[in-house]
Backbone as a printed PyTorch tensor [residue, N CA C, xyz], in Angstrom:
tensor([[[125.8210, 103.2350, 110.1490],
         [124.6140, 104.0060, 110.1510],
         [123.6520, 103.5290, 109.0610]],

        [[124.2160, 102.9150, 108.0510],
         [123.3760, 102.3790, 106.9820],
         [122.4450, 101.3110, 107.5460]],

        [[122.9410, 100.5340, 108.4910],
         [122.1430,  99.4820, 109.1060],
         [120.9620, 100.0840, 109.8670]],

        [[121.1990, 101.1780, 110.5670],
         [120.1210, 101.8560, 111.2890],
         [119.0230, 102.2840, 110.3270]],

        [[119.4200, 102.8930, 109.2420],
         [118.4600, 103.3680, 108.2470],
         [117.6900, 102.1920, 107.6290]],

        [[118.3990, 101.1250, 107.2760],
         [117.7430,  99.9610, 106.6790],
         [116.7800,  99.3070, 107.6620]],

        [[117.1590,  99.2530, 108.9170],
         [116.2790,  98.6770, 109.9390],
         [115.0020,  99.4910, 110.0810]],

        [[115.1510, 100.8040, 110.0640],
         [113.9880, 101.6720, 110.1830],
         [113.0420, 101.4700, 109.0070]],

        [[113.5790, 101.3650, 107.7970],
         [112.7560, 101.1450, 106.6140],
         [112.0820,  99.7690, 106.6550]],

        [[112.8170,  98.7610, 107.1030],
         [112.2520,  97.4090, 107.1730],
         [111.0910,  97.3620, 108.1590]],

        [[111.2770,  97.9430, 109.3300],
         [110.1980,  97.9620, 110.3130],
         [108.9940,  98.7330, 109.7970]],

        [[109.2640,  99.8510, 109.1400],
         [108.1760, 100.6630, 108.6030],
         [107.3960,  99.8800, 107.5410]],

        [[108.1080,  99.1410, 106.6920],
         [107.4320,  98.3730, 105.6390],
         [106.5700,  97.2550, 106.2260]],

        [[106.9100,  96.8040, 107.4260],
         [106.1160,  95.7790, 108.1050],
         [104.9790,  96.3720, 108.9340]],

        [[104.9160,  97.7030, 108.9610],
         [103.8720,  98.3630, 109.7380],
         [104.1850,  98.4730, 111.2090]],

        [[105.4610,  98.3000, 111.5620],
         [105.8790,  98.3590, 112.9640],
         [106.5310,  99.7080, 113.2240]],

        [[106.0230, 100.4160, 114.1980],
         [106.6310, 101.6960, 114.5730],
         [107.1130, 101.5750, 116.0110]],

        [[108.3800, 101.3010, 116.1630],
         [108.9530, 101.1370, 117.4920],
         [109.7700, 102.3490, 117.9030]],

        [[110.0330, 103.2160, 116.9730],
         [110.9070, 104.3420, 117.2430],
         [110.1080, 105.5680, 117.6820]],

        [[110.6710, 106.3120, 118.5900],
         [110.0440, 107.5540, 119.0040],
         [109.9700, 108.5140, 117.8240]],

        [[108.9040, 109.2620, 117.7500],
         [108.7340, 110.1850, 116.6350],
         [109.8840, 111.1810, 116.5490]],

        [[110.4100, 111.5830, 117.6960],
         [111.4870, 112.5810, 117.6730],
         [112.7910, 112.0160, 117.1070]],

        [[112.9160, 110.6980, 117.0180],
         [114.1300, 110.0750, 116.4900],
         [114.0230, 109.6870, 115.0180]],

        [[112.8760, 109.8360, 114.4390],
         [112.6830, 109.4240, 113.0450],
         [113.4640, 110.2930, 112.0650]],

        [[113.8470, 111.4750, 112.4730],
         [114.6080, 112.3710, 111.5930],
         [115.9890, 111.8050, 111.2650]],

        [[116.4630, 110.8400, 112.0430],
         [117.7950, 110.2730, 111.8220],
         [117.9480, 109.6720, 110.4260]],

        [[116.8670, 109.1940, 109.8500],
         [116.9490, 108.5570, 108.5410],
         [117.2820, 109.5460, 107.4240]],

        [[117.1700, 110.8350, 107.7000],
         [117.4010, 111.8370, 106.6710],
         [118.8160, 112.4270, 106.6780]],

        [[119.6050, 112.1200, 107.7200],
         [120.9680, 112.6480, 107.8080],
         [121.9450, 111.7300, 107.0890]],

        [[122.9880, 112.2990, 106.4850],
         [124.0030, 111.4600, 105.8360],
         [124.7950, 110.6500, 106.8710]],

        [[125.3120, 109.5170, 106.4300],
         [126.0310, 108.6170, 107.3350],
         [127.1990, 109.2990, 108.0430]],

        [[128.0040, 110.0810, 107.3320],
         [129.1800, 110.6810, 107.9600],
         [128.7810, 111.6050, 109.1140]],

        [[127.6480, 112.2710, 108.9860],
         [127.1900, 113.1660, 110.0540],
         [126.7520, 112.3620, 111.2800]],

        [[125.9860, 111.2960, 111.0560],
         [125.5380, 110.4620, 112.1650],
         [126.7110, 109.7710, 112.8570]],

        [[127.6930, 109.3150, 112.0820],
         [128.8730, 108.6880, 112.6750],
         [129.6260, 109.6690, 113.5600]],

        [[129.7320, 110.9070, 113.1150],
         [130.4080, 111.9330, 113.9050],
         [129.6510, 112.2040, 115.2020]],

        [[128.3420, 112.4160, 115.0950],
         [127.5230, 112.7310, 116.2680],
         [127.5040, 111.5740, 117.2650]],

        [[127.2410, 110.3570, 116.7710],
         [127.1930, 109.2110, 117.6770],
         [128.5690, 108.8960, 118.2590]],

        [[129.6180, 109.1350, 117.4870],
         [130.9700, 108.9400, 118.0060],
         [131.2450, 109.8610, 119.1780]],

        [[130.8580, 111.1330, 119.0460],
         [131.0310, 112.0950, 120.1420],
         [130.1940, 111.6920, 121.3510]],

        [[128.9670, 111.2900, 121.0990],
         [128.0680, 110.9130, 122.1850],
         [128.5850, 109.6840, 122.9350]],

        [[129.0050, 108.6720, 122.1950],
         [129.4430, 107.4230, 122.8320],
         [130.7880, 107.5430, 123.5390]],

        [[131.5680, 108.5500, 123.2080],
         [132.8420, 108.7730, 123.8850],
         [132.7190, 109.7320, 125.0590]],

        [[131.5040, 109.9650, 125.5330],
         [131.2870, 110.9080, 126.6190],
         [131.0700, 110.1830, 127.9440]],

        [[131.2090, 110.9190, 129.0210],
         [130.9580, 110.3650, 130.3540],
         [129.4780, 110.0080, 130.5030]],

        [[128.6260, 110.8020, 129.8770],
         [127.1850, 110.5320, 129.9070],
         [126.8970, 109.1320, 129.3640]],

        [[127.4890, 108.7900, 128.2280],
         [127.2650, 107.4810, 127.6110],
         [127.7880, 106.3650, 128.5090]],

        [[128.9220, 106.6030, 129.1290],
         [129.4930, 105.5840, 130.0110],
         [128.5300, 105.2570, 131.1490]],

        [[127.9470, 106.2740, 131.7340],
         [127.0040, 106.0750, 132.8380],
         [125.7110, 105.4320, 132.3330]],

        [[125.1820, 105.9430, 131.2220],
         [123.9200, 105.4280, 130.6830],
         [124.0620, 103.9860, 130.2190]],

        [[125.1460, 103.6520, 129.5520],
         [125.3280, 102.2930, 129.0480],
         [125.5880, 101.3000, 130.1720]],

        [[126.2250, 101.7470, 131.2390],
         [126.4560, 100.8580, 132.3760],
         [125.1230, 100.4550, 133.0030]],

        [[124.2240, 101.4110, 133.1510],
         [122.9030, 101.1090, 133.6970],
         [122.1180, 100.1830, 132.7940]],

        [[122.2120, 100.4130, 131.5110],
         [121.5190,  99.5760, 130.5400],
         [122.0790,  98.1500, 130.5590]],

        [[123.3750,  98.0240, 130.6150],
         [124.0050,  96.7020, 130.6350],
         [123.6140,  95.9280, 131.8890]],

        [[123.5340,  96.6080, 133.0040],
         [123.1490,  95.9440, 134.2530],
         [121.7060,  95.4440, 134.1590]],

        [[120.8190,  96.2500, 133.6190],
         [119.4230,  95.8340, 133.4570],
         [119.3260,  94.6760, 132.4680]],

        [[120.0900,  94.7220, 131.4040],
         [120.0520,  93.6600, 130.4000],
         [120.5280,  92.3370, 130.9860]],

        [[121.5190,  92.3930, 131.8530],
         [122.0270,  91.1670, 132.4730],
         [120.9050,  90.4580, 133.2300]],

        [[120.1390,  91.2320, 133.9980],
         [119.0380,  90.6680, 134.7630],
         [117.9520,  90.1240, 133.8440]],

        [[117.6380,  90.8550, 132.7910],
         [116.6000,  90.4120, 131.8570],
         [117.0140,  89.1440, 131.1180]],

        [[118.2490,  89.0700, 130.6860],
         [118.7230,  87.8800, 129.9740],
         [118.7250,  86.6700, 130.9020]],

        [[119.1220,  86.8810, 132.1420],
         [119.1220,  85.7750, 133.1070],
         [117.6950,  85.2700, 133.3050]],

        [[116.7220,  86.1680, 133.4270],
         [115.3280,  85.7740, 133.6010],
         [114.8240,  85.0060, 132.3850]],

        [[115.2020,  85.4520, 131.1800],
         [114.8020,  84.7290, 129.9780],
         [115.4240,  83.3430, 129.9260]],

        [[116.6920,  83.2430, 130.2850],
         [117.3750,  81.9470, 130.2670],
         [116.7650,  80.9910, 131.2770]],

        [[116.3910,  81.5030, 132.4230],
         [115.7740,  80.6440, 133.4370],
         [114.3870,  80.1590, 133.0030]],

        [[113.7350,  80.9530, 132.1330],
         [112.4190,  80.5800, 131.6540],
         [112.4330,  79.4410, 130.6470]],

        [[113.5910,  79.2060, 130.0520],
         [113.7070,  78.1340, 129.0620],
         [114.3360,  76.9730, 129.7340]]])
C-alpha cells in the first residue's frame, strides 16, 4: 500500500491527476487498514469476475500495441 501512496504523491507532484476524486481518500488510511480491505475485496467473487473481464480486455490491447510496433 505504500507504493500506492507514493505513486499518488509522485503523480500529484507532476501535476497529473489520473485518480477519481472519490478514491483520493485512500492516501489518508494506514497501510494495515488498506491491506485488510483490499485483501477482502480481492478474495471475493466480485473481484474474480471483474478481474477476468479486465484481463481479457488487456490481452486485446496488448496485442494491438505489439502489432503496432
